N, C-alpha and C positions, 0 to 999 in steps of 0.2 A: 414275972418276966414277960410273960405273953402279952400283958396289957401295956407294960413298957414299950414292947417291940411295936405294938399297934400304934401306940402314941407317936412314936419316932417316925413312923411311916405317914402318918396323917400330916404331921409337921412338915415333912419333906414335900408332900404334894402341895400343902398350902404354900410353901416357899416357891415351889415349880410354878404354881398357878399366878403368884404375885409377880415372879420375874417375867413371866409371859405377857401378862397385863402391862407391865411396864415397858417391855420391849415394843408391844403392839402400839401403845399410846406414843412412845417415842417415834416409831415408825411414821405414825400419822402425823405426829408434829413436824417431823422432817419433811413429809411429803407436802403438807400444807404450807410450810415455809417455802419449799421449792417452787410450789405453784404460785404462791401469793407474793413472794418476795423475788426470787430468782426470775421466774418467768411472767412476773406480773404484766410488764408491758406488752408481751406477745398477746396473753389472753385478754387484756383489756382491750386490745386493738380489734381482736376477733369478736369479743362482745358487742363492740361499738358498730362493727360491721354487718352484725345479724340485723337486717332491717327489711322493711316491706318494699315491695316492688309491684307496681299495677301494670299488667300486661294488657294490650289491647288485643280483642277479639274481632277480627274484621268481619263485618256483616256481608253476606252474599248479596250481590246485586239481583235486582227482580228479572225474573224469567220474561222472555218476549215471545209471543205466540202469534200465529197468523190468524186470519179472520176465521179460519176454520178449527181452531184449537190446536194447530200443529206447532210444536216447540221449534222456535227459530234460533235463539240465542238463550244459553244457559250458563251454568257454573261447573267447574271441575275443581278438586283439590289438588294443591300443588304445595311445596315446600319453599321455604325462603332460609337463606343462612345469613345471619347478621352477626356483627361485633358489637358488644356491649363495653364501650371504653370505660365506664365506671369500675369495672372489675379487672382492668387490664393494667398489670404492672410493667410490661414492655410491649408496647404497642407495635413496634417495628418487628419484633419477634412473632407476634401473633399474625401480623400481615404475611410474612414469609411462610410461616407454618400453614396457615389457612390456605394460601395459593398453591403450595406443594401438595397439601392433602387433597383439595378439591381439584386440582389440574387445571388451574386458570392462571393467566399471565399475572405475575406479581405486580407489574406496573399498573394494570387495570384496577387491581385492588387498592393500590396506593392512591390512585386518582379518585376513586370512589370515596375512600376515607378523608382524603384532602378537602373534597367538595362539602363534607359534612363537619368539618372540625369545629365550626363556630356554633353548632347546635349542643343543646345540654348533653353531658356525659351519659346520663342515664338512658337516653333515647337510643335504642338499636340502630345501628347503621347497616342497612340491607346490602350485602355484597353480592349474593347470588339469587335472583328470582327464578323459580320454577327449576329448582335444583333437581338433578337426577337422583334416582334412589341410591345409585353407588356414591354419588356425594354425599348424600344424607347419612349412608351407613358409616362411610369413612370419618365424616366429622362427629358422629355420635360417639364411635369407638375411642377417638382421641379425648373427647369430653369425659368419658368414663375413667380414662387413665390420667386425668387431670392435666393433660397436656395443651387443651383448648378450653380452659373454663369459662374464658370471656366470650365464646362463640356460642350462638343459641340458633336451634333449628325450631321453626315454627310451621305448622300446617295452615294455610290461608285458601280461601276461594279465589278461583281465577276464572276470568271469562272465557266462554268457548263459543266460537262463532263457526258457521258452516265451513268445512274444510276447502270447498271450491271457491272461497271468497264470494259467494253469491250475495247480492245486495250489500256489498261492502260499504258503499258511500251512504246508503239509507241507514244502516246499523250505526256507523261510525266506529269509534274505538275509545278505549279508556287510557288513562295514564295517571301518574302521580300529580296531585294538585299543584299548580304554580302559586306564587305568592298572590298574584292577582285573584285567584280563585279562592282564597281563604276566606273564612267567615261563613255564618249562616249553616252552621253544622259541618263545615269543611275545614279539618285542621291539618297541620303538616304531616305528610305521608298518607293523606286520604287518597284513594283511588276514585277518580272522578271521570265523567264522559268528557271527551275532548272534541268529538265532532258527531255529526248526525243524531239520531234519536238518543243515543246514549248522552249526548251533551244537552239537547233540549229538555229532555225529561229526566235529567240527573236527580233531582230532588226526590222524584218518586222511585227512581230505581235504586239509588245507593243505600237505602236502609239505615239502620242505626247500629253503630259498632258496640259490641259487649265489652266487658273487662274481667280480668281474673286478679285478685289481690293476693299475693302470696308473701311469705317469709323467706329471704335467701340468707345463706350464710356468706363468709367473706370471699369464698371462691365462686360465687354465683350460683351455687347448687340450691335448688328449691327445698326448703324444709317441710313447709306445710301450706295449704291453701286456706286463706281466711275467708274469701268470698268470691263468687263468681256469678257475674251478671251475663246471661247468654246474649248474643247479638240478634237483632231483628232483621230478617231479610227484606231486601226491597220490595216495593209492590210489583205484582204481576202485572204486565201490560199486554192487551191484545191489539195487534195492529190491524190496519184496514187491508194490508197485503195478503194476496193469494200466492202460496208457495207455488203451486203448479203454474200459475200464470207467470210468475217471475221467472221460474226456470224455463218456461216456454220462451220468453223473450230473449233471455240470455243465450239459450240454445240457438235461436234464430240468427243472433248477432255472430256467434262463432261460426255457425255453418255458411254465412256469408263472408266470413273472414273480415268483419268490419269492427272498428271501435266506433262509439257513439253514445247516444242516450236515448232513453225512451221514458215516457211518463203516461201511463194508462189509467183511467179512472172511470167510476160510475158518473155519467154526466148530469144525472139527477141529484145526487148527494154530495159529490166532490170526494168521495172515498177513493184512495188511490189503491189500485190493484197491483200495480207494478211500478217500480222505479229503477231504471238501469243507468249506470254509467261505467263505460269501459274505455281504456283498460282500468283495472282495479287493483286493490292491494290486499294483502291478506290481515284482517283485523287481528288475528291470532298473534301476530308478530308483535303487537303493542300489549296484549293482554299480561304478558310476563315481563314487559320492559324491553322495548326495542334497542338494539345495540346501535352504536353511532354509525358504523359503516353502512348498515341497512337503511337507517333514517337519511344519511347523506345520500345514497343511491335513490331513494325515492324522491328526494328534493331536486336532484340533478337529472333525472329521467326527462328526456325532451318530450316524452308522450304525456307527461303530467298526470301520473295515475293517482295522486291525491286529491285532484280537482273533481268535484262533482259537476261533470258537464251539464247535467239536467237543469241545475239551478244556477250554476256559475259561469257556464260557457255561453258567449254570446256570438251569434252567427247571422248572416244574411239569410232571410227565409226563402228567398227565391220566389217561385210562382205559388206557393202555399200562401204568400201574402195577398194574391189576387182575391181570396175569400173577402178579407177586410174591404179592399177597394170596391169589390161589387156590392157589398152590403151598404157601404157608404153612398155609393151612386144610386141605388134604390132608395135608401131611406132618405136622402136628401132630395129625392124627387128629380134629380138630374136626368135619369133615364128609366125606363120601364124595362121589364124582362125581354120586350119584343124589339127593344132598339138594336139596330143592326149597324155594322161597320164592315167596310169592304177592305179586306186585308190582301194586298197584292204583294207581300212579301217584306214590307217595310212602310214607312210613313215618315213625313218631313214635320217637325215642330220647331218653330223659332229658327228657320233657315238651315236646320240640320237634320240629318237623316238618320232614322233609328230602324234597325232591322228587326224582323220577326225570326223566330228560329226556323220557320219554313220558308224557305227562299222563294218556294213558288207561291206562297200565300194561301190563306185559308178561303178566300173569297168572301162572299157576304155570310156573316155569322151573327146571330143574336146572343144574349148573354149566357144562356144555357150552353150552346154549342162552344162559346168562346172559354167557358170553364172547362168543358170536356176536352177540348183540343188545345187549351192553354195558349190561346192566340195572344201574342204579346201586343200587336197593333191595337187590338180592342181595348187592351187595358191601357196601353199609353194614351188612347183617345178619351177614355172616361176619367183617367187620372188627371189629364190636363185639364178636363172640364171641372173636375172637383176642386182642384187646388190642395196643397200639402196640409193645410189646417184643417180641412174637413176630413181628409184621410186620417190625420192624427186623432181627430176627435172620436172616430168610430173605432179605431184601434184601441183607444182608451175605454170606450164603452164595452167592447167586446173582452176586455180584460187582458189584451196583449201589451199595452204600454205599462210601464212600471213594474212592481213586484206582483206575483200572484197571491202572497200571503201564506204559502205553504209553511207547515210547521217544521221547518228544517234550517239549519243555521246557515249564515253568510249567502243569502240569495241575492243575485245580482238584478239589477232592473233591466227590463227590455226597453229598448229606445226605438221610437218612431218620431222621426223629426218633425218640427214644425217651425214657423217663421220666428217665433219668440225664442225657441230653443236655439236657433243659430245665432240670433242677435246677441244672446246672453253668452254663448260659447265663444263666438268669435267677433262680435261687434259688427258684423256684416249682414247685409240683406239677403234674403232668399231669392235665388234666381228660379224663374219658372221652369227653365230647362232642367234644373234638378229633381222636379216633381216626376218627370218622365221616368227616371230611373226608379224612383221610390214607388211607382205604380206597378211595378213587377218585382218587388221585393229586393232591390239592389240599392246602390247608393249608400245612403248613411242609415238605413234601417238595420238594426242589429238586435236580435231577440234571443231569448233563452229558449230551449225546448218546453220547459215548463210553461212559459208564456204561450207558446203555440198550443199546448195541450189545453190550457184554459179558454183560449179563442175558439178552437173547434168544438169544445164541450158546450159553450154558450151557443154556437149555431146549432149543435145537435139538439140540445134540449128545448129550443125555440125562443132563447133570448135571456136566460136567466145566468148571469155571470156567477159561479159557484168558486168557493175557496177550495182548492185541494188540501186535503189533510191526511196524515197518516196513523192517528191513534184513534181507536174504536171503543176500548172499554179498559177499565182499571179494577183490579181486585184488592181491596184494602183489607181483606181478611173476612169480609162479609159476602163473598161472591162477587161476580162480575157487576159492575156498574157502568152503564153505557156513559160515554163522554158526549156531552152536548157538541154538535158540530159547529163551524164557525158560522156566524150570521150570514144569511143568503141576502145578496143585493137585490134591489128592486129589479123586478123582470123588465126587460126593455120592451117597449110597446111596438113591436115590429109589425110592418104591414104584412097582411096575409101573403100577399105575392111575393115579398121579399123572402120569407122562409121556403115557399113553395119552389121558387126559382133556384135558390141555393141548393136545396135538397135534390132538386131534379138534376141540376149540373154535376153535382158531387157523385150522385148515383151513377151518371153517365160516364164519369172518369173511370169507374171500376167495372162497369157492366155494359159500357157502350163501347166508343171507338177510343177511349181515352187512354192515359198512360198508366193507370192503376190496376190493369187486368189481372196482374199476378196476385191480387188480394181478394179475387172474386171467390165467393163461397155459395154454391146453389141454395137458394132457399133463405138466405140471411140477409140479402140486400145490403151488402157492405158498401158504404160511400166514403169517398176520400178525395185527396188531392195530392198529387206529387209536387216536389219543386227541387230544381237543381241551382245551387248557389255558388258563384265562383269565390274563390280564395283569394285571388288575385287576378289582374287583368291579364289578357293574352301576351301583351308586350311586356308586362311585368314577369310573366313566366319565362319568357326567353331570356330576360336578363338575369333571372334566378335560377336558371337550369343547372347551374353548377354548384348551387348552394347545398345541395343534398337534402333540401327541405321537401316535404310531400305537398304539393300545390295542386293536387287534383280536387276537382269540384266535389262539394258536399252534397248529400242526397237528403230529402225530406220526404216523409208521408204522413199526412194528418187524416183521420179516419174516424168513422163512428159506425154502429151496426146495432139493430136494423135502421133502416132509413127513416121509418115513420114513428117508431117509439124506441129510440136508442137505449141500450143498457150498458154500452161499452164504448169509450172513446179515448183518443189519445194522439200521440205523436211517436214516430220513429226517426230519429236524426242518426244517419250513417255518415260517419266522418269519411271523407275522401272516398266516397263510393263511386264518384263520377257521375250517377244518374240517380234521380229522385225515385225512380221506379224500383231501385234496390231495397228500399225499406218496406214495400209492400208484402213480400213474402214473410217477412217477420212480424208483421201486423196480422196477416192471414193466420199464421200459425197460433198466435195468441187468441184471436178471435175464435178459431176452431177448437182451442182448448177450453176456452170459457163455456161455450155452448155445449161441448161434450159433457163437461161436469155438471151443467145445468140439468141435461136430460138424462144423467145417468149412464152415459155411453163410455167405452173405453177412451182413454185419452189418446190423441194423435200421437205417432212416434216423433222423436225429435227430427228436424229436417237434416238432409244429408248435406255435406260440404259442397259448396257451390263449385260448379264446373265452368271454367271460363268459356264465354262465347264472343263472337265477333261483335264489336260495337256497332250499334246503329245510331242514326240520328236521334237526338233527345228532344222531344217536344218542349220539356220544360227548361232546356238549356238556355241560359241567357245569351243575348246575341253577342257575335264576336266583337269584342271592344278592344281598342288600342288606347294605351296611355297610362294614367295613373292607377293604383290599387283600387278596387272597388270601394274601399272606405275612405276615399279621399273626399275632400270638402266640396270641390266643384264637380259638376256632373261629368260622367265618362260618355263621350258620345262617339258614334260612329260616323265618319265622314263618307260622302257619296262614294260609291266604288270600292270601298274597303273590304277585304276579306275576313 
């Protein structure tokens, strides 16, 4: 009995086991059937949608340093928020939800998407550059909840410029590449230099983007990383700029309350120590994508903050041009330094009377004292003796006519007229009376501050026209490698008496009875020349006084120091400063800073804001002239007895 009972129990267990196995296999069969037949289409689609995606890893741009190794422009990390249309089933819904979650205008998001609809669907459309941490957190949370699977957040390097917009025009700014900029390593979506150094040296600065190859599922979630190629940072560049001198120059302009331009360099090498253009803009606004309203405001601003006045602004040089006329007269053998002219307050040329700024006259003056006192009659006289073609010839030799060749984009040419220039431009002959105005830097002379800086550097160094440049060294991963400077032009074979007379006269402008006394620094023998240039004739001012335009005269100051072995030279252009002497204190502060650094002394404090003082007669002021604007083709001449 016991054995029969045991056999029965074993049989029941076997039957139970067999039933369990049958049920299990039946369940598996039903499950496989359900997955492979009922839901076959869905899982087939999901399997097909599991694919690879290559994500670009943007390369940081190269860091910019000043000549002493101080960081000027670097990179920071920021986040972008993009839509990947490839994984979007309802783009309109994504647009609305993204706008709501990120707190941006839905119309703006739609406009961005519409602008990129023709691009491949796998390419992300960047909706928000430089997203805030709050926006990133909100979007990330919605992605985890599968509400925004087609929106991605990426960390990217973004340019960081000085917060006070220092040297904005020198550095320039970056932006997304245009169609014209594509090719040679630049693809759609690349960030490239659009102006300044960022543009000129973009190939060095932009580096090489990396890539990350990943597998993503049907909802865009990354499953795994297959390969990652890290980006290569752009090359580091050391500029010729000195941060302390740059700051000193900009502090000087702001203390004086002026806009304008400055270019200051080593007159022996052409290394630019300072390049200023004011008003400026903030390049940081472009680093993360400038909005349309701000871009429109910059382009419609009457002060033209986007213009680099140093190389793109052209102005009458006023009395600073007398340096060119004096050089031409001496080198052409027209006069000697002892040649004298009797200034009685004006002189008649071709039957018309031209006034000097000093109504009482300077009496008998030689070249040195004519430079010191900026006697118009003296330069009317020698300009008339020279003729416009010889003036043009020496302006060209001194580096003033044409472009300087500086390594910055969109430089404009300085214009010093000639008989051939007028014939080609107007088909008319040159009138001798026009030369009289040219001789004092008015009439049809129109130059850039950069051109004036090159001219005074040539005079300072004894006759070698050097090309200003802003790059000093490049680090390609093996340490700093000095960049060869531009080729130096042949030295001008100046007569010894020419340089001696010019340097004497320019020293007297600052240290004698001239107009540049506000640039004087004991023991440094600062030399220079001021100039005041009209924006429009006096009669034109009267007609335009209701226009709201600023028609006050511009002020110039060209300089070098020390006199006999110059180490620093340049130009200060103070827009609408009314007097050329207003640029002298700015130059003084820069020179003082330069030599304090060299001697290891404390840097001078920033200058205090200008206190208005009653105006005095300006020795560099052009004579009171009535009639057409200064830039007119025909000479502007004062009739006898005109005030």
